Each structure stands twice: as C-alpha cells, then as structure tokens.
N, C-alpha and C positions, 0 to 999 in steps of 0.2 A: 226396943232394939238398941243394942249396944254399939257405939261408934267403933269402927275398926281402925287400928293403927297400921296403915299401909306403909308409911315411911319406915317404921321400925322393921317390918317384914322384909322390905327391899334392902335395907342396910344390913340385915343379918344374913341374907342370901349370899352364897359364894358365887363369884363371877368367873366362869371358866372359858369365857368366849375369847378367841384369839384377838378380837378387836378391842377388848378391854384389859389387856394385859398391861404389864408395866411399860410406861412410855420410855422407850430407849430407842434412840436413832440408830439405824443400821450403819451410818457413816458418822464418824466423830466430827465435831465442828472444826477442828484444826485442819482436817483434810479438805474440808470444803473451803476454808480460807486459803489454803495452799493452792488449790485448783483455781479459785477465783483470782488470786494474785498472779498466777502463771498466765491465765487467760488475759488479764489486764495488761501484763507486760507484752504479750504477743500482739494485742490490739494496738498498743502504743508504738512498738518498734518494728512491726512487720514492714519489710522493705517494699513490698508491692502496694499495699493500701493501708498502711498504718497511719496513726494520727500525725506523726512527724512528717511523713511523705505528703499527706493531705495539706498540712500547713505550708510546706515548701511549694506545693503546686499552687496554692492560693496566692502566695507571695509572687510567684512567676506570673500568674494571671493578672494581678494588680500592676506589675511592671509592664506587662504587655499592653494592658489597657491604657496606661499613661503614655506609652510609646505610640500607641495608635492615635490618641488625642493629639499628641505633638505632630505626628505625621500628617494628620488631617488639617491641622492649622497651617503647617508649612505648604501643603498642597493647595489650600485655599489661597494663601498669599501668592504662590507662584502662578496659579490660575488667574488671579486678579491682575497680576503684573503682565501676563501674556495677553490679556484682553485689552489692556490699556495701551493706546498708541504711543504715549509718551514713555511708558515703561518699556515698550518694545524697542523704541529707538535707543534708550539708555542701555538696555541689555545688549543690543547689537553693537553699540560702541564699546562696551566692556569686553565683549568677545573679540572684537577686532583689535583693540589695544593690547589684549593679552597675547595675541598672535604677532605683535610687533608692528602693526600698521599704524599710520598717523594720518592726520588731516593734511590737506595740501598746505605747504608753507611751514609746517611744524618740524622741529628738529628733535630727534630722539637721542638722548644720552643714555648709554648703557654702562653700568659699572659692574665689572666681574670681580667678585671677591676672591676668586681663585688666583688671579694674576696679581703679582706684587706691584705696588705703586713705586714709581721711580724715585719719589722723594723720600720714602721711608727706608731706603737701603742703608 
C-alpha cells in the first residue's frame, strides 16, 4: 500500500467557506482607537461620575475625616473639662469675668479704644 499525501491534497483544495476568507476587519483599527479615546475622555471628564469628580470627592472625604478627628478630640477635651470640678470652677470664672463680673474687693479697669485719650490730644 502506497502512503497518501493528505497534506498536499488539503493544500491544493480551494477554500470557499465564508469562515476562511481573507481576514479583513469590518471596522478599521483607527476607528476603534477613535471610539476608545472618546470613551476614555468621557470617563475622565464626565461631571457626574468621572475620574476627576471621584478624585475631588475623595479629597473632600479625607478633609471631612480629618475634621471629624479634630472635632472628636475637642469634644473629648471639653467633656473632660466639664467632668473635672477644678475645670468647672475655672470655666465658670472665665464666663463670669467675660460678662464683667469680679470677685469681692477687685477693681475692674476698662479701656475703650474707641474713646480718645486725654493725653494724646
């Protein structure tokens, strides 16, 4: 029995199948690049949920978190001051002195910068 040359027979056969035709894209690569670049620009600069908007929102979130930490530490310090009896007395004295009150026997001197001094005339 003689060996058959199957490869030669396959290579000589004409292929008319639509699946084996010349490989040509229906869309040219430059159109694909144009569409992809437009999509990337839309994703980056979309005002509702683009990358720039997300970056700005993250910056605001970081600022808000820092502000929250600062407010919590201030709140803790004020809460500690209110629970401390010595701190309560100091706070009460500060409030009363800011309202113009004094201890018995103290003299309060007030200087009003709006009224001119008699010496500087």
